[in-house]
C-alpha positions in Angstrom: -2.0 44.7 -63.4 -1.3 44.1 -59.8 -2.8 41.0 -58.2 -3.8 40.7 -54.6 -2.2 38.0 -52.7 -4.5 36.3 -50.3 -3.2 36.2 -46.8 -4.3 33.8 -44.1 -4.9 35.1 -40.7 -3.3 32.8 -38.2 -5.4 32.0 -35.1 -3.4 32.2 -31.9 -3.2 28.9 -30.1 -5.6 28.6 -27.2 -4.0 29.1 -23.8 -4.7 25.9 -21.9 -3.0 27.1 -18.7 -5.1 26.4 -15.5 -7.1 29.4 -14.4 -7.9 30.6 -10.9 -10.9 32.9 -11.5 -13.3 33.1 -8.5 -11.1 30.7 -6.6 -11.8 32.5 -3.3 -15.3 31.1 -3.5 -14.2 27.5 -4.1 -14.5 24.8 -1.5 -11.4 23.1 0.0 -11.9 20.1 -2.3 -12.4 22.2 -5.4 -9.2 24.2 -4.7 -7.2 21.1 -4.0 -8.3 19.4 -7.2 -7.4 22.5 -9.2 -4.0 22.7 -7.6 -3.1 19.1 -8.3 -4.5 19.4 -11.9 -2.4 22.5 -12.5 0.8 20.9 -11.2 0.3 17.9 -13.4 -0.4 20.2 -16.4 2.9 22.1 -16.1 4.9 19.0 -15.4 3.6 17.3 -18.5 3.8 20.3 -20.8 6.9 22.2 -19.8 10.5 21.8 -18.6 12.1 23.9 -15.9 13.8 26.0 -18.6 10.5 26.7 -20.3 9.0 28.0 -17.0 12.0 30.1 -15.9 10.6 33.3 -17.5 7.5 32.9 -15.4 9.6 32.9 -12.3 11.4 36.0 -13.5 8.1 37.7 -14.3 6.7 36.9 -10.8 9.9 38.3 -9.2 9.2 41.7 -11.0 5.6 41.7 -9.6 6.5 41.2 -5.9 9.2 43.9 -5.7 12.4 41.8 -6.0 15.5 44.0 -6.5 17.0 44.4 -10.0 20.2 42.8 -8.7 18.3 39.6 -7.5 16.4 39.4 -10.8 19.7 39.7 -12.8 21.5 37.2 -10.6 18.6 34.7 -11.1 18.6 35.3 -14.9 22.4 34.6 -14.9 22.0 31.1 -13.4 21.9 28.1 -15.7 18.4 27.5 -17.0 18.4 23.9 -15.8 18.7 25.1 -12.2 15.1 26.2 -12.3 12.8 23.2 -11.6 9.3 22.6 -12.9 7.6 22.9 -9.5 9.0 26.5 -9.1 7.9 27.5 -12.5 4.4 25.9 -12.0 3.9 27.7 -8.7 5.0 31.0 -10.1 2.7 30.5 -13.1 -0.2 29.8 -10.8 0.5 32.8 -8.7 0.6 35.0 -11.8 -2.7 33.7 -12.9 -4.5 34.4 -9.6 -3.8 31.6 -7.3 -3.8 33.0 -3.7 -0.5 32.7 -1.9 -2.2 31.8 1.4 -5.3 29.8 2.1 -6.3 28.6 5.5 -7.4 25.1 4.4 -4.5 24.5 2.1 -0.9 23.4 3.0 -1.6 24.2 6.7 -2.1 27.9 5.9 1.6 28.4 4.8 2.5 31.3 2.5 3.5 29.9 -0.9 5.5 32.9 -1.8 7.8 32.3 1.2 8.7 28.9 -0.2 9.2 30.3 -3.7 11.5 33.1 -2.5 13.6 30.6 -0.5 13.9 28.4 -3.6 15.0 31.4 -5.7 17.6 32.5 -3.1 19.0 28.9 -3.0 19.4 28.8 -6.8 21.1 32.2 -6.8 23.6 31.0 -4.2 24.2 27.7 -6.0 24.6 29.4 -9.4 26.7 32.4 -8.4 29.7 30.9 -10.2 27.8 30.1 -13.4 29.3 31.8 -16.5 27.5 33.4 -19.4 30.0 32.1 -21.9 30.1 28.6 -20.5 28.9 26.0 -22.9 26.0 24.2 -21.3 25.1 20.8 -22.5 21.5 20.5 -21.9 20.1 17.1 -21.0 17.0 15.9 -22.9 13.9 16.9 -21.1 12.6 14.2 -18.9 8.9 13.6 -18.9 7.6 13.9 -15.4 6.4 10.6 -13.9 4.1 11.1 -10.9 4.5 8.6 -8.1 1.9 5.9 -7.5 0.7 7.7 -4.5 0.2 10.9 -6.5 -1.7 9.1 -9.2 -4.0 7.4 -6.7 -4.6 10.7 -4.8 -5.4 12.6 -8.0 -7.7 9.8 -9.3 -9.5 9.7 -5.9 -10.2 13.5 -6.0 -11.5 13.1 -9.6 -14.1 10.6 -8.3 -15.6 13.1 -6.0 -17.1 15.5 -8.6 -20.7 14.3 -8.0 -20.2 14.4 -4.2 -19.0 18.0 -4.5 -22.1 18.8 -6.6 -24.2 17.3 -3.8 -22.5 19.4 -1.2 -23.0 22.5 -3.4 -26.7 21.6 -3.6 -26.9 21.5 0.3 -25.1 24.8 0.4 -27.6 26.4 -2.0 -30.8 25.0 -0.6 -30.3 23.0 2.6 -34.0 22.7 3.2 -34.7 20.8 0.0 -31.5 18.7 0.3 -32.2 15.0 0.7 -29.1 13.0 1.8 -30.8 9.7 0.9 -31.1 10.7 -2.7 -27.4 10.2 -3.3 -26.3 6.6 -3.5 -22.6 7.2 -2.8 -21.6 3.5 -2.8 -23.1 3.0 -6.2 -21.5 6.2 -7.4 -18.0 5.1 -6.3 -18.5 1.5 -7.6 -19.5 3.0 -11.0 -16.2 4.8 -11.0 -14.4 1.6 -10.2 -13.1 2.9 -6.9 -10.7 0.6 -5.1 -9.8 0.4 -1.5 -6.9 2.9 -1.9 -9.3 5.5 -3.4 -11.9 4.9 -0.7 -9.3 5.4 2.0 -8.3 8.8 0.7 -11.9 9.9 0.1 -12.9 8.7 3.6 -10.1 10.6 5.2 -10.8 13.7 3.2 -14.5 14.1 4.1 -13.9 12.6 7.5 -12.4 15.8 8.7 -15.5 17.8 7.9 -17.7 15.1 9.4 -15.7 15.2 12.7 -16.2 19.0 12.9 -19.9 18.8 12.3 -20.3 16.0 14.9 -18.5 18.2 17.4 -20.9 21.0 16.5 -24.0 18.8 16.9 -22.7 17.5 20.2 -22.1 21.0 21.6 -18.3 20.6 21.8 -17.4 22.9 18.9 -15.2 26.0 19.4 -16.4 29.5 18.9 -15.0 29.8 15.3 -16.8 26.6 14.2 -20.1 27.7 15.8 -19.9 31.0 14.1 -19.2 29.4 10.7 -22.5 27.5 10.8 -24.5 30.0 12.8 -26.7 30.7 9.8 -27.7 27.1 9.5 -30.4 25.3 11.6 -29.9 22.1 13.5 -32.0 20.3 11.0 -30.0 21.5 8.1 -26.7 20.6 9.8 -28.1 17.1 10.6 -28.8 16.6 6.9 -25.2 17.4 6.0 -24.0 15.0 8.8 -26.2 12.2 7.4 -24.7 12.7 3.9 -21.1 12.8 5.2 -21.8 9.6 7.2 -23.2 8.0 4.0 -19.8 8.8 2.3 -17.9 7.4 5.3 -20.0 4.2 5.3 -19.6 3.7 1.5 -15.8 4.1 1.7 -15.7 1.7 4.7 -17.7 -0.9 2.8 -15.4 -0.7 -0.3 -12.4 -1.2 2.0 -14.0 -4.2 3.7 -15.0 -5.7 0.4 -11.5 -5.4 -0.9 -10.3 -7.5 2.1 -12.8 -10.2 1.4 -12.0 -10.4 -2.3 -8.2 -10.2 -1.8 -6.6 -13.5 -2.9 -4.5 -15.1 -0.1 -0.8 -14.9 -0.6 0.7 -18.2 -1.8 3.1 -19.6 0.7 6.3 -20.5 -0.9 7.0 -24.2 -0.4 10.1 -24.9 1.7 12.3 -27.6 0.1 12.1 -30.9 2.0 15.8 -31.2 2.5 15.8 -27.8 4.2 12.9 -29.0 6.5 14.9 -32.1 7.7 18.3 -30.3 7.8 18.4 -30.3 11.6 17.1 -33.8 12.1 19.8 -36.0 13.8 19.4 -39.7 13.3 21.6 -42.8 12.8 22.1 -43.6 9.1 23.3 -47.2 9.6 23.5 -49.7 12.5 26.0 -52.5 11.5 25.2 -55.0 14.3 21.7 -55.5 13.1 22.3 -54.6 9.5 19.9 -51.6 9.7 19.8 -48.7 7.3 17.7 -45.6 7.7 15.3 -44.4 5.0 15.7 -40.9 3.5 14.3 -38.4 6.1 12.6 -36.4 3.4 10.2 -39.4 3.0 8.8 -38.5 6.4 7.2 -35.3 5.1 3.6 -36.2 4.0 3.7 -39.7 5.4 1.0 -41.3 7.5 3.3 -43.6 9.5 6.9 -43.7 10.6 8.6 -46.7 12.2 11.7 -46.0 14.3 14.2 -48.1 16.3 16.3 -46.8 19.1 19.6 -48.8 19.1 20.4 -47.7 22.7 17.1 -48.5 24.4 16.1 -51.3 22.0 12.7 -49.7 21.6 10.6 -50.2 18.4 8.1 -47.4 17.9 5.5 -46.2 15.4 4.4 -42.6 14.7 0.8 -42.4 13.4 -0.3 -39.1 11.9 -3.3 -37.2 13.3 -6.6 -37.4 11.5 -6.6 -35.1 8.4 -2.9 -34.4 8.8 0.4 -35.7 7.6 3.7 -36.3 9.5 6.4 -33.7 9.1 9.6 -32.5 10.8 10.2 -29.4 12.8 13.8 -28.9 13.9 14.9 -32.3 15.4 11.4 -33.6 16.1 8.5 -35.3 14.4 5.2 -33.3 14.6 1.5 -33.8 13.6 1.5 -37.3 15.2 -1.4 -38.8 17.3 -0.2 -39.1 20.9 -2.8 -41.9 21.6 -1.9 -44.0 18.6 1.9 -43.4 18.6 3.5 -46.0 20.9 6.8 -47.9 21.3 7.8 -51.2 23.0 11.2 -52.6 24.1 12.4 -55.6 22.1 13.9 -58.5 24.1 15.5 -60.1 21.1 15.8 -57.3 18.6 17.7 -59.2 15.9 14.9 -61.8 15.6 12.0 -59.3 15.9 13.5 -56.9 13.4 14.1 -59.6 10.8 10.4 -60.4 11.2 9.6 -56.7 10.9 11.5 -56.5 7.6 9.5 -59.3 6.1 6.1 -58.2 7.3 3.6 -56.9 4.8 1.1 -54.0 5.1 -1.5 -56.1 6.9 1.0 -57.7 9.3 2.5 -54.3 10.2 -0.9 -53.0 11.4 -0.8 -55.3 14.5 3.0 -55.9 14.6 3.5 -54.1 17.9 0.7 -56.3 19.4 3.0 -59.3 18.9 5.7 -57.7 21.1 5.4 -58.9 24.7 6.2 -55.6 26.4 4.5 -52.5 27.9 3.4 -49.6 25.6 5.0 -46.2 26.2 4.1 -42.9 24.5 6.2 -41.4 21.8 7.5 -37.9 22.4 8.5 -36.9 18.8 12.2 -36.5 19.5 14.7 -38.2 17.1 18.2 -38.8 18.4 21.5 -39.9 17.0 20.7 -43.5 18.2 17.5 -43.7 16.2 17.2 -45.6 12.9 14.4 -44.5 10.6 13.1 -47.9 9.7 10.1 -47.4 7.4 7.5 -44.8 6.2 4.1 -45.5 4.9 
């Protein structure tokens, strides 16, 4: 007795390729989002080799010669790139080759034909029997700019719905009903996203403001001739709401941005150009390390040539430091110097003076005060910092 063998019917896998049905009625934003989405789909799902048949099929539909098709088939599969295959696939599925508001109105088929001709010329010496070592397929990694742009367009779905609502019933459209700022914040829009969205809708806003101001060209006036001034004003108000929301997000980002940390310059590098006398044998004087000046409140110096003893006092709320060959951040009124008549005796007294005595040490010198200029020379001993 014969037995029936149950057979399972295999369901064909669902074709997830992007579709272009009714694309002639899409807005510029809808078309652009679909194009970027399609490019990303093909880059992630296929290699250039996988998409080469789509390019060949497209060539047969646009009247390419049999010789050209054969020459393209003969080239190595890895010469066909993903972008070519993706464009050909989209064209086969109904994407228009020319659209006035896309790619500056250029014909996509012209670009694709040029790419095919270039590959045929580059691969004219490819041999059928040549063993081709295929590299492992590389997963497409979009650039940061592409990621930000695609994410920005994805954030505008509700904005596009609002524009569609105006298009369907401009009389009932209320621009104040859409809280664009809250919408974008809810999608975690950053300054980079806001900048792209602002620029994108800014073009339409500029056109409508020209129209409302009476400066539009004939083509623009004709395009909105079926709309009343009140209806156009509603759309302008909504587009301005988008512009204001994006501007606020960009400004908030500036306020919240953490200041860059300034890298501290090594002290020895700061004082590298400071010229001073390290030792003065006649009076047994030795300079302190010049790096100690940085951050100090006082610096005592002695000029071995002019016999002047001076004191630099830091400005209020500041510390002394060095710039080139000079001392900076000192108070001009408090920083003075006096000439010593008997430097050996006075400097011995200086060395033994404590903190309190140093405060009025210059008052004990019987000489006229002169202002300090900040310059340190090769005749100057750095006596003390405090």
